[in-house]
C-alpha atoms as one frame of an Amber mdcrd trajectory, in Angstrom:
protein
   7.797   6.861   1.749   5.045   6.559   4.063   3.910   3.485   6.221   2.267
   0.476   5.140   0.466   0.596   7.918  -0.799   4.426   8.169  -2.020   4.400
   4.280  -4.405   1.822   5.238  -5.381   3.505   8.305  -6.169   6.863   6.102
  -7.838   4.622   3.576 -10.300   2.924   6.198 -11.564   6.355   7.170 -11.860
   7.311   3.455 -14.417   3.742   3.675 -12.463   1.087   1.870 -12.082  -2.256
   3.315 -10.022  -5.072   2.552 -11.674  -7.658  -0.640  -8.797  -9.232  -1.804
  -5.233  -9.831  -1.954  -2.087 -11.534  -4.854   1.294 -12.463  -4.388   2.546
  -8.730  -3.728  -0.163  -6.302  -2.866  -3.904  -6.493  -1.183  -7.007  -5.244
  -2.640  -8.876  -2.486  -0.572 -12.915  -1.724  -2.231 -15.139   1.733  -1.829
 -18.680   0.241  -0.256 -21.035   0.890  -2.947 -18.796   1.927  -5.398 -16.326
   0.399  -7.906 -13.219   2.316  -6.763 -10.892   0.685  -5.510  -7.544   0.873
  -4.374  -4.281  -1.612  -4.727  -1.198  -1.394  -1.288   1.782  -2.926  -1.907
   2.763  -5.558   0.749   6.212  -3.700   1.638   6.962  -2.016   4.429   6.479
   1.468   2.880   4.562   2.930   0.143   6.145   5.465  -1.981   4.889   8.707
  -1.832   3.178   9.067  -5.662   1.050   5.922  -5.177   0.218   7.421  -1.446
  -0.182  10.761  -3.204  -2.306   9.408  -6.130  -4.328   6.720  -3.763  -5.929
   9.495  -2.245  -6.148  12.078  -4.833  -8.657   9.226  -6.439 -10.740   8.491
  -3.573 -11.378  12.452  -3.600  -9.241  14.288  -0.652  -8.162  17.318  -1.526
  -4.212  18.822  -1.946  -4.399  20.172   0.981  -5.413  17.183   3.178  -2.943
  15.674   1.174  -0.330  17.095   2.393  -1.011  17.566   5.670  -1.635  13.249
   5.847   1.778  12.976   3.537   3.577  15.382   6.564   1.884  13.774   9.700
   3.334   9.805   8.459   7.133  12.222   7.800   6.805  13.005  11.742
């Protein structure tokens, strides 16, 4: 599991910004595109969701693995 704040910081670095929210999640959208990421409001985010969102955002596997390792340290 990855800290929600760490995940939000990472997607913010990739150009995503907060747009709206629902009862259980928040929507972050990349400027100038229609690509978006839903982030659960829980304090921890599942590894699979983080990996999939970063892969769709254009990160390569090495960058994703490095981010995941830094979150676990």
